[in-house]
Rosetta silent file (secondary structure, phi, psi, omega in degrees, C-alpha in Angstrom):
SEQUENCE: XXXXXXXXXXXXXXXXXXXXXXXXXXXXXXXXXXXXXXXXXXXXXXXXXXXXXXXXXXXXXXXXXXXXXXXXXXXXXXXXXXXXXXXXXXXXXXXXXXXXXXXXXXXXXXXXXXXXXXXXXXXXXXXXXXXXXXXXXXXXXXXXXXXXXXXXXXXXXXXXXXXXXXXXXXXXXXXXXXXXXXXXXXXXXXXXXXXXXXXXXXXXXXXXXXXXXX
SCORE:     score description
SCORE:     0.000 S_00000001
   1 L     0.000  133.132 -179.684   15.393   -8.199   75.128 S_00000001
   2 L   -70.923  127.816  179.975   11.934   -8.816   76.590 S_00000001
   3 L   -66.606  152.562 -177.628   10.236  -11.765   74.862 S_00000001
   4 L   -68.153  147.055  175.326    6.949  -11.019   73.075 S_00000001
   5 L   -73.715  127.792  179.648    3.650  -11.482   74.875 S_00000001
   6 L  -104.384  -18.722 -177.030    1.811  -14.479   73.441 S_00000001
   7 E  -143.954  129.277  175.661   -1.256  -14.451   75.689 S_00000001
   8 E  -110.948  124.098  173.742   -3.204  -11.599   77.281 S_00000001
   9 E   -97.080  124.579 -174.333   -5.484  -12.369   80.232 S_00000001
  10 E  -120.364  121.295  177.588   -8.213   -9.750   80.505 S_00000001
  11 L   -70.675  165.159 -178.556  -10.422   -9.344   83.557 S_00000001
  12 L  -105.875  -60.305 -178.283  -14.134   -8.584   83.159 S_00000001
  13 E   -67.858  129.762 -178.618  -15.405   -6.712   86.221 S_00000001
  14 L    67.937    5.063  175.180  -14.177   -3.097   86.430 S_00000001
  15 L  -115.246  -54.584  173.079  -12.198   -3.683   83.229 S_00000001
  16 L  -104.577  -23.568 -179.104  -14.896   -4.287   80.611 S_00000001
  17 E  -121.005  140.540  169.734  -17.881   -3.921   82.952 S_00000001
  18 E   -79.533  124.254  177.335  -18.728   -1.319   85.551 S_00000001
  19 E  -128.836  157.433 -177.777  -19.479   -3.136   88.800 S_00000001
  20 L  -146.300  102.957 -177.700  -20.330   -1.915   92.283 S_00000001
  21 H   -60.148  -30.171 -178.733  -20.106   -4.310   95.229 S_00000001
  22 H   -61.684  -32.680 -178.020  -22.063   -1.873   97.418 S_00000001
  23 H   -62.125  -42.462  178.317  -25.172   -2.374   95.305 S_00000001
  24 H   -73.537  -40.238  177.510  -25.380   -6.069   96.165 S_00000001
  25 H   -57.728  -47.837 -179.131  -24.446   -5.522   99.816 S_00000001
  26 H   -65.574  -38.752 -179.931  -27.205   -2.930  100.182 S_00000001
  27 H   -66.803  -39.228  177.253  -29.707   -5.048   98.258 S_00000001
  28 H   -62.958  -44.879 -177.357  -28.990   -8.074  100.470 S_00000001
  29 H   -67.904  -16.451  178.779  -29.435   -6.046  103.650 S_00000001
  30 L   -93.810   -4.729 -178.559  -32.806   -4.832  102.343 S_00000001
  31 L   -72.942  146.236  176.999  -34.169   -8.336  101.677 S_00000001
  32 L   -57.397  136.946  176.736  -36.960   -9.658  103.928 S_00000001
  33 L    89.037   -7.106 -177.481  -35.683  -11.741  106.831 S_00000001
  34 L   -52.875  127.964 -171.482  -32.130  -10.363  106.787 S_00000001
  35 L   -97.390    6.344  176.705  -30.658  -11.247  110.193 S_00000001
  36 L    91.661   -3.953  176.604  -27.914   -8.641  110.401 S_00000001
  37 L   -60.844  129.849 -178.768  -24.986  -10.927  109.550 S_00000001
  38 L   -55.962  137.728  178.354  -22.350   -8.751  107.832 S_00000001
  39 L   -94.365   97.814 -177.077  -22.350   -9.093  104.055 S_00000001
  40 L   -85.319   98.934 -174.275  -18.668   -9.576  103.265 S_00000001
  41 E  -148.588   88.555  177.841  -18.502   -8.746   99.571 S_00000001
  42 L  -128.205  172.314 -179.201  -15.487   -6.822   98.289 S_00000001
  43 L   -57.384  -45.218 -174.097  -13.160   -7.246   95.346 S_00000001
  44 L  -112.871   10.657  179.975  -10.493   -9.056   97.381 S_00000001
  45 L  -151.397  115.934 -174.477  -12.475  -10.302  100.392 S_00000001
  46 E  -140.421  153.231  174.966  -15.691  -12.297  100.162 S_00000001
  47 L   -56.748  139.461 -179.731  -17.937  -14.588  102.162 S_00000001
  48 H   -56.180  -28.398  177.570  -17.039  -18.277  101.571 S_00000001
  49 H   -63.836  -42.659  179.880  -20.546  -18.885  100.184 S_00000001
  50 H   -65.080  -40.734 -179.917  -19.896  -16.360   97.424 S_00000001
  51 H   -64.424  -43.225  179.896  -16.498  -17.898   96.688 S_00000001
  52 H   -62.556  -39.964  179.014  -17.969  -21.403   96.479 S_00000001
  53 H   -69.143  -39.853  175.968  -20.649  -20.229   94.058 S_00000001
  54 H   -56.789  -35.727 -176.420  -18.048  -18.379   91.971 S_00000001
  55 L   -88.884    4.844  178.682  -16.114  -21.650   91.661 S_00000001
  56 L    73.626   17.575 -179.645  -19.185  -23.628   90.594 S_00000001
  57 L   -82.022  -14.025  176.008  -19.140  -25.684   93.784 S_00000001
  58 L  -122.907  139.717  168.786  -22.794  -24.784   94.436 S_00000001
  59 L   -72.297  167.747  178.807  -25.696  -24.925   92.025 S_00000001
  60 H   -62.719  -39.845  178.156  -27.806  -21.790   91.858 S_00000001
  61 H   -63.045  -41.680  177.938  -30.538  -23.495   93.895 S_00000001
  62 H   -66.348  -35.087  177.474  -27.972  -24.522   96.523 S_00000001
  63 H   -62.647  -47.259  178.255  -26.618  -20.979   96.535 S_00000001
  64 H   -57.559  -44.565 -177.916  -30.055  -19.542   97.287 S_00000001
  65 H   -66.879  -40.086  178.245  -30.533  -21.999  100.142 S_00000001
  66 H   -62.127  -38.381  177.849  -27.080  -21.302  101.575 S_00000001
  67 H   -66.688  -41.349  178.684  -27.877  -17.578  101.563 S_00000001
  68 H   -62.852  -43.020 -179.128  -31.203  -18.169  103.310 S_00000001
  69 H   -65.497  -38.815 -173.778  -29.522  -20.309  105.962 S_00000001
  70 H   -82.850  -42.736 -174.163  -26.696  -17.819  106.534 S_00000001
  71 H  -104.178   -5.520  177.882  -28.452  -14.464  106.245 S_00000001
  72 L    80.286   10.809 -176.149  -31.985  -15.464  107.226 S_00000001
  73 L   -57.278  137.117  171.612  -33.546  -14.354  103.946 S_00000001
  74 L  -112.618    8.354 -176.496  -37.221  -15.169  103.512 S_00000001
  75 L   -73.526  160.966  176.081  -37.292  -13.586  100.059 S_00000001
  76 L   -69.239  162.359  177.753  -38.158  -15.396   96.843 S_00000001
  77 H   -61.243  -37.138  178.819  -35.403  -16.779   94.640 S_00000001
  78 H   -62.174  -41.310 -179.897  -36.147  -14.070   92.070 S_00000001
  79 H   -68.669  -38.197  176.721  -35.625  -11.340   94.671 S_00000001
  80 H   -65.156  -42.141  178.655  -32.379  -12.934   95.864 S_00000001
  81 H   -59.973  -44.952  179.912  -31.218  -13.222   92.253 S_00000001
  82 H   -62.095  -39.498  179.095  -31.969   -9.557   91.600 S_00000001
  83 H   -67.206  -41.909  179.093  -30.033   -8.545   94.716 S_00000001
  84 H   -63.375  -40.209 -177.427  -27.064  -10.735   93.750 S_00000001
  85 H   -79.844   -6.624 -177.404  -27.017   -9.330   90.219 S_00000001
  86 L   -61.303  -23.443  179.944  -27.228   -5.722   91.412 S_00000001
  87 L   -59.280  -32.677 -174.919  -23.416   -5.557   91.403 S_00000001
  88 E   -84.819  112.738 -176.340  -23.372   -5.522   87.592 S_00000001
  89 E   -87.572  -61.232 -178.836  -24.094   -1.994   86.419 S_00000001
  90 E  -175.802  160.596  172.080  -23.336   -1.994   82.684 S_00000001
  91 E   -67.952  144.834  170.680  -20.555   -2.606   80.166 S_00000001
  92 L   -62.977  147.950 -174.423  -18.175    0.312   79.788 S_00000001
  93 L   -61.030  -22.059 -178.148  -18.958    2.116   76.544 S_00000001
  94 L  -100.340    5.941 -171.635  -15.570    1.106   75.147 S_00000001
  95 H   -55.123  -42.118 -175.939  -15.715   -2.552   76.247 S_00000001
  96 H   -68.939  -16.891 -176.517  -16.146   -3.976   72.762 S_00000001
  97 H   -91.390  -21.070 -171.121  -13.064   -2.134   71.500 S_00000001
  98 H   -60.980  -49.115 -178.851  -10.538   -3.222   74.141 S_00000001
  99 H   -57.894  -42.053  178.921   -9.570   -6.704   72.829 S_00000001
 100 H   -66.571  -40.287  178.500   -8.907   -5.342   69.335 S_00000001
 101 H   -62.882  -38.850  177.404   -6.965   -2.377   70.725 S_00000001
 102 H   -62.360  -44.622 -179.657   -4.795   -4.751   72.750 S_00000001
 103 H   -64.227  -41.833  178.439   -4.011   -6.836   69.676 S_00000001
 104 H   -64.895  -40.979 -179.551   -3.190   -3.750   67.614 S_00000001
 105 H   -62.092  -48.306 -178.282   -1.021   -2.348   70.397 S_00000001
 106 H   -66.182  -35.891  177.008    1.021   -5.511   70.785 S_00000001
 107 H   -62.391  -37.792 -177.994    1.449   -5.855   67.026 S_00000001
 108 H   -70.634  -30.194 -175.633    2.790   -2.295   66.902 S_00000001
 109 H   -99.466  -21.044 -177.246    5.330   -2.827   69.694 S_00000001
 110 H  -130.015   -6.683  176.131    6.421   -6.439   69.149 S_00000001
 111 L    79.621    8.360  177.090    5.385   -7.334   65.606 S_00000001
 112 L  -142.962  156.325 -175.752    3.117  -10.206   66.631 S_00000001
 113 L  -106.900  121.014  177.680   -0.465  -10.521   67.850 S_00000001
 114 L   -80.574  161.177  166.473   -1.161  -12.350   71.122 S_00000001
 115 E   -69.639  145.530  174.358   -4.298  -14.251   71.955 S_00000001
 116 E  -120.497  120.953 -176.318   -6.638  -12.222   74.167 S_00000001
 117 E  -128.063  147.916  174.437   -8.743  -14.224   76.610 S_00000001
 118 E   -80.233  139.906  173.290  -11.126  -13.332   79.408 S_00000001
 119 E  -134.713  106.001 -170.567  -10.189  -14.491   82.910 S_00000001
 120 E  -135.089  135.753  165.371  -12.954  -13.721   85.379 S_00000001
 121 L   -79.369  107.818 -173.258  -14.093  -14.672   88.855 S_00000001
 122 L  -152.975  138.802  179.387  -17.767  -14.910   88.024 S_00000001
 123 L   -86.737  168.607  179.891  -20.787  -16.912   89.136 S_00000001
 124 H   -58.866  -45.792 -179.643  -23.335  -18.568   86.883 S_00000001
 125 H   -64.936  -42.341  179.781  -25.951  -15.876   87.541 S_00000001
 126 H   -65.907  -36.788  178.673  -23.502  -13.032   86.987 S_00000001
 127 H   -64.580  -44.315  178.501  -22.282  -14.603   83.755 S_00000001
 128 H   -60.568  -40.994 -179.948  -25.835  -14.894   82.430 S_00000001
 129 H   -66.722  -44.801  179.401  -26.486  -11.260   83.335 S_00000001
 130 H   -61.927  -40.735  179.580  -23.257  -10.029   81.735 S_00000001
 131 H   -66.603  -32.829  177.799  -24.005  -11.971   78.555 S_00000001
 132 H   -70.246  -30.521  179.609  -27.481  -10.451   78.359 S_00000001
 133 H   -82.387  -31.223 -178.698  -25.965   -6.956   78.620 S_00000001
 134 L  -133.323   83.753 -172.586  -23.104   -7.639   76.195 S_00000001
 135 L   -56.042  -23.730  178.507  -24.230  -10.391   73.785 S_00000001
 136 H   -61.285  -17.516  178.123  -20.766  -10.642   72.245 S_00000001
 137 H   -69.986  -16.954 -177.596  -19.700  -12.515   75.378 S_00000001
 138 H   -71.575  -54.213 -178.623  -21.731  -15.519   74.227 S_00000001
 139 H   -98.339  -16.475  178.720  -19.732  -16.418   71.107 S_00000001
 140 L    74.638  -31.325 -176.398  -16.735  -14.115   71.858 S_00000001
 141 H   -56.226  -43.805 -179.932  -16.060  -13.587   68.132 S_00000001
 142 H   -60.680  -22.991 -179.724  -17.814  -10.174   67.935 S_00000001
 143 H   -95.301    2.069 -178.434  -15.480   -8.940   70.683 S_00000001
 144 L    61.154   36.401  176.051  -12.350  -10.330   68.974 S_00000001
 145 L   -99.559  145.288 -177.169  -11.716  -12.578   71.973 S_00000001
 146 L   -93.516  -22.720  179.739   -9.982  -15.923   71.556 S_00000001
 147 E  -171.035  168.797  175.337  -11.348  -17.688   74.636 S_00000001
 148 E  -137.595  135.656  179.099  -12.943  -17.157   78.027 S_00000001
 149 E  -123.661  104.782 -176.213  -11.954  -18.732   81.329 S_00000001
 150 E  -106.224  139.417 -178.093  -14.618  -18.296   83.987 S_00000001
 151 H   -58.973  -36.728 -176.930  -14.214  -19.424   87.584 S_00000001
 152 H   -69.713  -19.594  177.643  -17.690  -20.995   87.623 S_00000001
 153 H   -95.224  -36.889 -175.152  -16.719  -23.220   84.692 S_00000001
 154 H   -81.137  -22.657 -174.270  -13.102  -23.946   85.629 S_00000001
 155 L    73.468   14.638 -179.891  -13.727  -24.724   89.301 S_00000001
 156 L  -133.647  160.731 -172.152  -10.763  -22.454   90.014 S_00000001
 157 L  -148.924  142.378  170.571  -10.534  -18.824   91.003 S_00000001
 158 L   -67.320  145.722    9.247   -8.110  -15.921   91.077 S_00000001
 159 L   -93.799   18.616 -178.096   -5.827  -15.204   92.895 S_00000001
 160 L   -61.576  135.160  179.722   -5.034  -18.916   93.239 S_00000001
 161 H   -57.873  -32.474 -178.168   -1.946  -19.889   91.264 S_00000001
 162 H   -60.748  -33.923  179.000   -3.823  -22.927   89.961 S_00000001
 163 H   -65.286  -50.415 -178.123   -6.201  -20.684   88.035 S_00000001
 164 H   -62.976  -41.563 -179.710   -3.436  -18.806   86.238 S_00000001
 165 H   -67.945  -34.724  176.465   -1.482  -21.972   85.503 S_00000001
 166 H   -58.866  -45.239 -179.554   -4.642  -23.654   84.201 S_00000001
 167 H   -66.614  -43.816  178.438   -5.102  -20.861   81.655 S_00000001
 168 H   -58.729  -45.418 -178.075   -1.425  -20.932   80.662 S_00000001
 169 H   -67.541  -36.440  178.011   -1.520  -24.694   80.170 S_00000001
 170 H   -58.849  -33.782 -176.507   -4.763  -24.518   78.178 S_00000001
 171 H  -104.870    2.444  177.020   -3.017  -22.267   75.673 S_00000001
 172 L    63.374   37.644 -176.175    0.427  -23.861   75.875 S_00000001
 173 L  -121.621  134.776  177.089    2.094  -20.620   76.931 S_00000001
 174 L   -71.330  143.828 -179.263    4.758  -20.145   79.609 S_00000001
 175 H   -53.133  -30.826 -178.796    3.779  -17.601   82.311 S_00000001
 176 H   -68.462  -11.387 -179.507    6.701  -15.363   81.319 S_00000001
 177 H  -108.218   19.553 -175.795    4.997  -14.834   77.943 S_00000001
 178 E  -118.741  146.374  173.523    1.672  -13.789   79.468 S_00000001
 179 E  -123.650  137.694  178.586    0.244  -10.388   80.414 S_00000001
 180 E  -116.508  130.748  173.076   -2.608   -9.867   82.879 S_00000001
 181 E  -114.103  113.404 -171.378   -4.878   -6.811   82.981 S_00000001
 182 E  -151.464  149.932 -178.421   -6.838   -6.869   86.242 S_00000001
 183 L   -93.368   -1.146 -177.068   -8.216   -4.399   88.784 S_00000001
 184 L  -100.334  121.538  175.822   -7.341   -6.509   91.847 S_00000001
 185 H   -59.585  -34.815  177.975   -3.970   -5.996   93.582 S_00000001
 186 H   -63.868  -42.350 -178.885   -4.217   -9.529   94.982 S_00000001
 187 H   -67.347  -43.759 -179.007   -4.677  -10.979   91.503 S_00000001
 188 H   -68.004  -36.161  178.683   -1.851   -9.009   89.929 S_00000001
 189 H   -66.566  -42.236  179.826    0.499   -9.847   92.813 S_00000001
 190 H   -65.247  -40.424  178.740   -0.305  -13.561   92.578 S_00000001
 191 H   -66.293  -42.884 -179.605    0.194  -13.536   88.813 S_00000001
 192 H   -60.953  -34.441  179.102    3.471  -11.629   89.099 S_00000001
 193 H   -64.231  -20.816  178.398    4.765  -14.260   91.534 S_00000001
 194 L   -92.993   -3.194 -178.885    4.385  -16.788   88.703 S_00000001
 195 L    97.383    4.179  178.001    6.321  -14.608   86.274 S_00000001
 196 L   -77.299  135.228  174.653    3.275  -13.150   84.513 S_00000001
 197 E   -77.130  144.133 -170.662    3.604   -9.516   83.486 S_00000001
 198 E  -134.165  156.999  170.691    0.809   -7.401   84.915 S_00000001
 199 E  -136.550  116.341  178.139   -1.089   -4.153   84.635 S_00000001
 200 E   -80.501  111.788 -171.875   -3.209   -3.065   87.602 S_00000001
 201 L   -85.518  131.992  169.185   -6.239   -1.508   85.924 S_00000001
 202 L   -79.597  126.555 -178.050   -7.999    1.546   87.292 S_00000001
 203 L   -50.328  129.862  178.679  -11.745    0.879   86.892 S_00000001
 204 L    82.409   14.608 -177.819  -13.033    2.517   83.742 S_00000001
 205 L   -72.683  108.287 -179.294   -9.579    3.126   82.244 S_00000001
 206 L   -68.037  -25.092 -175.021  -10.208    3.846   78.569 S_00000001
 207 L  -101.506   20.268 -172.549   -6.476    3.656   77.801 S_00000001
 208 H   -59.596  -29.291 -178.105   -5.752    0.346   79.527 S_00000001
 209 H   -65.031  -17.715 -173.977   -4.510   -1.270   76.308 S_00000001
 210 H  -110.790    7.151 -179.528   -1.584    1.151   76.247 S_00000001
 211 L   -75.430  147.856 -179.595   -0.479    0.988   79.888 S_00000001
 212 L   -73.235  139.494  178.779    3.028   -0.184   80.675 S_00000001
 213 L   -82.319  151.519  176.214    3.363   -3.675   82.092 S_00000001
 214 L  -101.653    0.000    0.000    5.071   -4.393   85.396 S_00000001
């Protein structure tokens, strides 16, 4: 018999929020001073500067300077910020309902309610923008979320095993009792290697709470 899920890890981008990496790539290439260096910014492949900022290894001011040095930008910090934040389109219309639906679903199939926590690769600027669009992300309670684990706060990032184990240890749950809902094949594969059950989410999937785990 499969043991009950005690902890659900829920991604943010393309799961609760509509995001579009092309918007930031195009916005960067349109900034004054852009020197033609390719803007490597995809779900599973990103410029090391972006990764460092996601992990909180750079302050926002240091991030702006690193971008200017690398891409040649002569734009103001506000313009760079707007270009960086262009990736975030809007919350999906059903975003606020997903955590509660997950808890109801698990109660119906296993008779117990797991914790539902956010696990997101997200920079300080992106987090501020997401919170302004979906205020429930600030206190989490309105969204029926139990916790949030952000890469910029943890200093760790998916798909690194250390990130997943950090979240498991924070909640005192063995990986075999955890489920991950994420849109990245790299993230789900890395989690599965640790024994975490996974669901590879199609962006905008309204029924994600009811998908079968792998």
